N, C-alpha and C positions, 0 to 999 in steps of 0.2 A: 159629447155633452155640450149643450149650448151654454153661453155665459150666463144666461138667465137661470137655467137649471143649476149651474154651479153656485150661483149666489144663494139660491134657496137651500141647497145642501149645506153650504157654509153656515147659514142662519140656524139650521137644525142642529148642527154640531156645536155651535157656540151657545145657543139657548137651551139645548137639550129638550126640546119640545117641538111638536108639529101639529098640524091640523089636517084631518082626513079630507079627501076630496069631497066637497059638498057639505063638510061639517063646519061648525062654528066654535067648537070647544077645543082648546089647546090640550094636548096630551103630553105629559111628562114622560121621558124615557131615560133609562140608565143602561146604556149599552156600550160595547166595545166595537169599534169599526175596524175591519180588516179589508184592505184594498189590494188589488193586484193589477198590474198593467205590463204590457210589453213595449210601451212607448217611452221615449226619453222626455219626461215631463219638464225638465229644465229647459230643453230645447223648445218644447211646446209653449212654455212661459215666454221665452224670448220671441217666439213667433206670434205671441198674443192669442194663443189658442186655449190656454189654460190659466186660470186665475192664480197669481202667486200667493195670495192670502189663503186660498183653499189648500194649495200645495203645502204650505208651512203648517197649516192647521192639521193636516192629515199626517205629515211626515214627522211623527214623533219617534218611532222605531222603524228602521228600514232594514229589510233583509233582501239582499241582492242574490238572485239565482240565475246564473248564466244559462244561456240556451244549451240544448243538448250537444250541439256541434262544438261547443267550447269546453265540454267535459265528457268526451267520448269514453273516458275510463269508467264512467258510470253505466255504460250500456249493458255490460254483462249482469250487473246487479239488477237493473230494471228488467232485463229479459227474464231473469230468474223469478222476479216478483210477478210479472205478468203471466209467466208459465204456470206458476202456482195458482194465481187468481183465476184464470180462465180454465185451468185444468180442473179445478173444483166445480166451476160453474157448468162446464160441459162434460163432466165426468171423464176427463182425460188426464188422470193424475200422473201418468207416466210420460207426459209430453216433455220432449227435450229437443235441443238443437245440436247439430254437429259442430265440430271445430271450424270447418270452413264457413258454415253459415254464421257462426258467432263472429268470426274474423271479418266477414263482409259487413255485418251490421256495426261492428266496432270502428270501421273506417268510414262508413257512410256519413254524410253531413246532416241528415235529418232536417230538411227545410220545414217540415211540419212539426218539429220539436217532439216532445214526449208523447203527445197524442197520436202522432203518426206511428211511432214505434209500438205503442199499445195496440193500435188498430191492426198493425201487421202481425203481431204475435197472436192476437185474437183469431185472425184468419188462419194462421199456421196451426193453432190448436184445433180449430173446428175442422179444417180440411186434412190435418195430419200430413202435411206435405210441405217440405222446405222450398219447393219450387216457387211458391208464392212470394217468398222473400227474395230469392235470386232474380225473379222476373221483375219484381217491383223496383229493386235497386238498379238492375241493368237498364230498365226503360226510363230511369230518372236522369235528368240532365246533371244531377249532382252525383252520379255514380263514380266510383273510383276509376282512375285512368292509369296509364303507365307512369304519369307524373305523380299520381296520388294512389299508390298501390294499396291493396288490402294488407292490413297488418295483423300480426298474431294477437289474438284476444286472450285474456286471462280466464282461468277456470272459474266456474260458479256451480251452483247446485244443479241447474238445468243444462249444464254444459258438458258435452262429451269430448274429452281430450283427443288429439290426433294420435294415430298409431305411432308407436315408438320404433325407431330404426336403430340397429346396433351400429351402423356406420352411415353417418350423414356428412357428406362433403359438399362444400360450396365452392365452386371454382370461380376465381376472380377473373381470369381471362383478360380481354382487352376492354371490358366494360368499365367506364369511368365512374359509374354510380356505385359507391361503396356504402350506401345507406344500409344500416343494420335492419331497419324495418323492411326494406325492399328485399334484402337477402333472406330474411326469415320467411317472408311471404312466398318467395319463389321456392324455398326449401319445402314448406308445407304443401304447396301445390304439387311439387314434383313427387313427394312421398305419397300423397293421396292418389295421384295419377297411377303410380306404380302399383299401389295396393289394389285399386279398382281393376286394373288390367290383369293382375295376378288372379284375383277372385273370378273374373270373367273367364280367364283361361281354364282354371280348375273346374269350373261349372259348364265348360263347353259353350260358353256364351248364353247360358240360360239366365236371362236378365232378372226374372222374378226370383229365382233361387239366389242369385248374387246379391240382389237387394236385401233379401232376408238375412243373408250372412253378414252383410255390411251394416245391417240395422238402419237402413234408410228406406224411404218410400221408393216404389217402382218408378214413379215420375221423376224423383230427384236423381235416380241412377241414370235414366235416359238423358236428363239435362247434363249430367257430368260427362257422360259418354260423348255427347255432342260438343260440350265445352272443351274437353281434352282431345277431341278428334280421334277417339279410339275406334278401331275396326277389327274385325275378326282375323285379319291376316297378320296382326301383330303378334 
């Protein structure tokens, strides 16, 4: 916004009146102004890109909302919300995500903020395939790495908990990384891999039947088979 336009906006706020383009009569207004920005306006003032008088005129009540990357604990709640929203829109009321998918989304840094998450869930609901999530995250430069592993997500309405194991052991070995988040991530992945391998074995590697039993899409199962490097000789 140019300084000239900022000055005009400030005048409207202070006088509570404006003149339409091409008009000659001032129109009184009684409104509440709500503004939103993702820029540091104090820095913009310092750099002489934003008027300080307009800033202080607007800045009566401030609500700071961190970007999604700074509040990843909100991801499951937002996922549930968007699942319900687009489930109703596209008549997919039973849309849900698996534990692994939720964990991956809960670790991703979301450079596109909430809008990116919403768009991804919309695609998931329409296509009914979690592979769109895994592919989007994997192909992103912000994808989790060994140094930033996928963490365990909390449960929500659209969240399918991971299968429970009666005996879950985490070996320490010689690994110097004792991060609880990393250990939980490895445990979840290990249990999921064993479960998928067991179902494939019992179905004689009938992938479509296995996908039905696991309650995931056929494409998601193929993705996980490739990810965990499973083969019929195991």
